[in-house]
C-alpha angles and dihedrals in degrees: 000000000000117000119234116226136199114213121224125179113219117197112225121222090227126081091255124102126270129285119221110234110205109208108192119216085221102026122215099278110252135336127321126264094187144344125201136172134205091200094266105041131040122213127196131190111209119201104211093053098029087217134129119240126197132201123189096180105058096277100310095115131019137194131190113246101171098072093105095059102119101209099070089217124128115273108238104188143352139202134183133209120178104318097337123098118196121201131184125202131169098317109341136080114215134184138195130195097186103056096269102314088118131012128198130195115250097181136349129206095033119213088254125028090266143330113264090198138013126201135182123214129161093346092306125117120222128193134181134204113139087320130044116240135190131202124193096184103057097277102311095113129024136195128193113241104180110061096251098302118157102251130192127169118002145172129213121200124170091333094314115120126201115185145169121232115180106293094348138083117221130195133188125186091181102064092265099312091115134011142207111212117196149149105046109190118150096195094064121094103209117209111171147357132212136187109211108184101301095338122101122209134184125187132202137189092234106022106047120223130333120204132196126192096179105059095275100309092119134010135204132198109243102164130034107195122091112269129198102184146007131209131182120202134152094356090305127111120212128197126197102216129203108256091339105083122225129341128190138203124200094183100063095271101311092117134012138204133188117251094183136000113206128208119278092254089068102090101193148342095237103185141359132203135168135218123195089275111024145039111226130192139184118220131192116225132192104282090038096264113158108228124189124221125191139180137169109273092219089069096059109032123090095260118119122207108227096179137355092205111116112251120222092232146011114268140175112202127214109262118255129249100025122204090033142179118224108327134039135167132227127201125205131189120210119192091185138026117260148124105303127203122185110177133176119217134187123231090272091058095253115145109243103169136016104209098173132010109156148088111283135182124235115280143085120296139181127207129180127224119204112205096179091116096046132079123253115271147089120316132180129215124200132199120205125180128150104321095335124103131168133170130198135182128236134180127225109202120182 
């Protein structure tokens, strides 16, 4: 059943535009376990109901899609690849290929009681509960890839794995074949991890954000407020902060700024996700209502509008300066609205930075790329929109 929402506009104390706070007449019951997006739809797992909720309009309306799960147990975590959604409850992994109209069992009697988190990377499915597991055949068979360590939250990105294990942070650049264990500090309550290009970040509810620029060998504190969640989108990092709203970083976590401070009766921004057009968050209020906030992504990512006049063509400019150290800027011209991708690649064709991945209106835009954490050399950047593609070369010289 679709949920009916009242819309309230809350004026932020910062200089940024307004968020829309969606106050449901019948709020999503309880606090979130997890929120994910496939770019178009947003899915939330809510703990008090154990159900899965879906929004196709950036959080304004939600419908339950987990009603057909046969077990009756709480759903713990979800993941989506292409048109298949996976969901794990107490001891069973399910999947649906029709947005929850029908669910089928993939495997029962899981190796552990349940997966606390599922992740998709490179067509592989990963799951954690005490150990970290990997499946290469859509969840039918699983192998352990972490030598019996006690894993919690984790992130997988192009075969790299960043994970929490008790009071430690672990990183593997080899898909779990070998691990770097670092930063043992029992007093920190870790909440989330994120891989932003080649920067590693870990958040905590009482220790802020830790950042590593050397694959987890050493870590530095870069943010002091309690943080519940991290999200990386369009070369911008977002942090859901305890009682302080949402913060962003446009330099891979080196510095942070508020993009909205909420009233004191908002306990926490619990999770953040992005579609191609919006940033969406779930907040916990007194009384444990789950309130949704949403805002156009174009207002908060590091993309500057140069002109709103409609160009006569698509164009990708040569970056300036070039060669550069460490920053350069790139301008793009869009004659029509569409889903824009602007990606930086190394000479081997590996994606190193996702500068833009969102719906954008026609106009002229500028975006910066900071190569301070990358080696000198030749890089390529590619613009894709509608049926237009163009690639140019740039040189980072330190």
